[in-house]
N, C-alpha and C positions, 0 to 999 in steps of 0.2 A: 670531410672529404668532398671534393667537388664532383658532381655527377658527370660521368663521361658523356660526351655528346654523340659519339658514334658507337656502332657495334664493335668496331675494332678497338676503340679506346676501352670499352667495357671488358673485352677479352684481356687486354694488357693489365688492367686493374685486377681482374680475377687471378691472373698469373702471379701478380705481386702478393695478393692475399694468400694464395696457396703457398708461396715461398715463405711468407711470414709465419704461417701456421706450421709448416714443416721444419723450420729452423728451431722452433721450440723456445725461442728467446723472449716470447711475450708472456705476460702474466695471464692468469685465468680470465679476468674481466676483459682485458684487451683482446685476447684470443677469441672470446665469445663475441665481442663487438665486430671483429674482423670477419668471423664466420657469418654473422648475420648480414654484414655488408655483401659478402660473397653470394649468399643465397638470394639477396635482392637483385644483384647484378645478373645472376644466372637466370632468374625468372624473367628479367627484362630482356635478356638475350633470346630466350625461348619464345617470348611474345613477338619480338622483332622477326624471328625466323618464321613463325606462323603467318605473320602478315605478308612476308615476302612469298611464301609458298602459295598463298592465295592469289598472287599476281602472276605466277608462272603458268605458261601454257606449254603443253607438250605437243611437239610435232609428231603426228602419227602417220603422215603420208601425204599424198596429193590426190585431188579429185580428178575426174575425167578432163576437166578444163586446165589442169596443171596448177590449180590453186592449192596452197597448203591446207591440210586438214589438221585442226588443232582441237585439243580437249584440255580441260582443267587438269593441272598437276595433282596427282594423288600421292602424297608422301608415303613411304613405307611405315609400317607400325613402329619400327625401331626409331625412326627419325622423329616421330611425334611423342615419344615417351618422355614424360616429365621426370625431373629428378625427384628422388625421395626427400621429404623434409619440408 
């Protein structure tokens, strides 16, 4: 398998893996291999999301001079929860 270059490509590949596994047409070894590929892609996507969250600033208002007031983005606990496995 060629490693996807973008987040979006990784999501497309994850979707293909889920479809393959749901079809049930793969043997045990191939299903296990596809599952492991999916877990790796999922971890990669979560890491990319964490990096993006660190770059996001939240606009909280304006100061007396009319300048924007920003603070680091704090994701909700649900958004940072890692998948089991």
